[in-house]
Each structure stands twice: as C-alpha cells, then as structure tokens.
C-alpha positions as CSV (number, residue, x, y, z in Angstrom):
1,M,-39.9,-1.3,-5.2
2,V,-37.6,-1.2,-8.2
3,P,-35.0,1.1,-6.6
4,F,-34.9,-1.4,-3.6
5,V,-34.2,-4.2,-6.0
6,F,-31.4,-2.3,-7.6
7,V,-29.8,-1.5,-4.2
8,V,-30.0,-5.1,-3.1
9,G,-28.5,-6.2,-6.4
10,A,-25.7,-3.7,-6.0
11,V,-25.0,-4.9,-2.5
12,V,-25.0,-8.6,-3.6
13,W,-22.7,-7.8,-6.5
14,Q,-20.3,-5.9,-4.2
15,L,-20.2,-8.9,-1.8
16,A,-19.4,-11.2,-4.7
17,L,-16.6,-8.8,-5.9
18,A,-15.2,-8.8,-2.3
19,G,-15.1,-12.6,-2.2
20,H,-13.5,-12.8,-5.6
21,T,-10.9,-10.2,-4.7
22,A,-10.0,-12.1,-1.5
23,W,-9.7,-15.4,-3.4
24,Q,-7.5,-13.8,-6.1
25,C,-5.4,-12.1,-3.4
26,A,-4.8,-15.5,-1.7
27,Q,-3.8,-17.1,-5.0
28,A,-1.3,-14.3,-5.6
29,A,0.1,-14.6,-2.1
30,R,0.7,-18.4,-2.6
31,A,2.4,-17.7,-5.9
32,A,4.6,-15.0,-4.4
33,A,5.5,-17.3,-1.4
34,R,6.5,-20.1,-3.8
35,A,8.6,-17.6,-5.9
36,E,10.3,-16.2,-2.8
37,V,11.2,-19.7,-1.5
38,V,13.1,-20.5,-4.7
39,G,14.7,-17.1,-4.9
40,K,12.6,-15.6,-7.7
41,D,10.7,-12.3,-7.7
42,G,7.5,-12.6,-5.6
43,E,5.9,-9.5,-6.9
44,S,6.2,-10.7,-10.5
45,A,4.7,-14.0,-9.6
46,A,1.8,-12.3,-7.8
47,R,1.3,-9.9,-10.6
48,S,1.2,-12.7,-13.2
49,L,-1.9,-14.3,-11.5
50,L,-3.9,-11.1,-10.9
51,P,-6.2,-9.6,-13.4
52,D,-5.3,-6.1,-14.6
53,Y,-7.9,-4.4,-12.5
54,L,-6.4,-5.7,-9.3
55,E,-2.9,-4.7,-10.1
56,T,-3.6,-1.1,-9.2
57,G,-2.3,-0.5,-5.7
58,L,-0.7,-4.0,-5.5
59,E,1.8,-4.4,-2.7
60,V,3.9,-7.6,-2.1
61,D,5.9,-7.9,1.1
62,A,8.4,-10.8,1.5
63,Q,8.4,-12.1,5.0
64,S,11.3,-13.6,7.0
65,D,9.6,-17.0,7.3
66,G,9.7,-17.6,3.6
67,G,6.2,-16.3,3.0
68,A,4.6,-13.3,1.3
69,R,1.9,-10.8,2.1
70,V,-0.1,-9.5,-0.9
71,T,-2.4,-6.5,-0.6
72,V,-4.7,-5.2,-3.4
73,L,-7.5,-2.6,-3.5
74,M,-11.1,-3.9,-3.6
75,P,-13.0,-3.0,-6.8
76,M,-16.3,-1.2,-6.4
77,L,-19.3,-2.4,-8.5
78,A,-17.3,-2.4,-11.7
79,H,-13.8,-3.6,-12.3
80,R,-12.8,-0.1,-13.5
81,W,-13.3,1.6,-10.1
82,S,-11.4,0.7,-7.0
83,T,-12.0,1.7,-3.4
84,S,-9.4,2.6,-0.9
85,I,-10.3,-0.6,1.1
86,P,-7.3,-2.9,1.1
87,V,-7.7,-6.7,0.9
88,S,-4.7,-8.7,2.1
89,A,-3.6,-12.3,2.1
90,T,-0.6,-14.0,3.6
91,A,0.9,-17.3,2.5
92,S,4.0,-19.1,3.8
93,L,5.8,-22.2,2.8
94,G,8.1,-22.1,5.8
95,A,11.7,-21.1,6.0
96,E,14.4,-23.1,4.2
97,R,16.4,-25.5,6.4
C-alpha cells in the first residue's frame, strides 16, 4: 500500500510541476512579446521572469506578427532534473501599424 501512495504522490507532483511550468512559460512569452514590440531583447525579458531551473534549454523565437514563442524543458519531480519534454507558449500583441 505504501509504495502505491508514493507513486500516486509522485504523479500528482509531476502534474503540478507541468502546470507550473506551462504557466511560467506563458508569463515569459508575454514578457518577450512586450519586449519585442518595443524593440528590446525578448530573450532577456523572458529569462528575467523564469526561475533558474527553467532557464536550461530556454528558446525564445521572435515572430513576424510581433509575438514571441518561448520553449522550456519540463522539470522532473525535482527542480534540479529536467526532462527532454518541451513546453511552449506563444504570445502576441499584434504587429505595429
């Protein structure tokens, strides 16, 4: 019974980390999009909002519509370990007119 409880706890924790990673990635994408629209460095803006453990494997792609796509690697059970599973978010404020 006890091993089953640990497995369920690990799965629940991993799902919580996945949700947190997606939320953090979306925040970073919005910051990068805002920075790109005003002519600043989107990657620096995204990096400034992400915790250190999510900066490993960070990719920020500026898009032609004034937006940004941020991709990070999902942590696994502990913030020190990361998986090869990418989590991406895209934000756009629209092209300048």
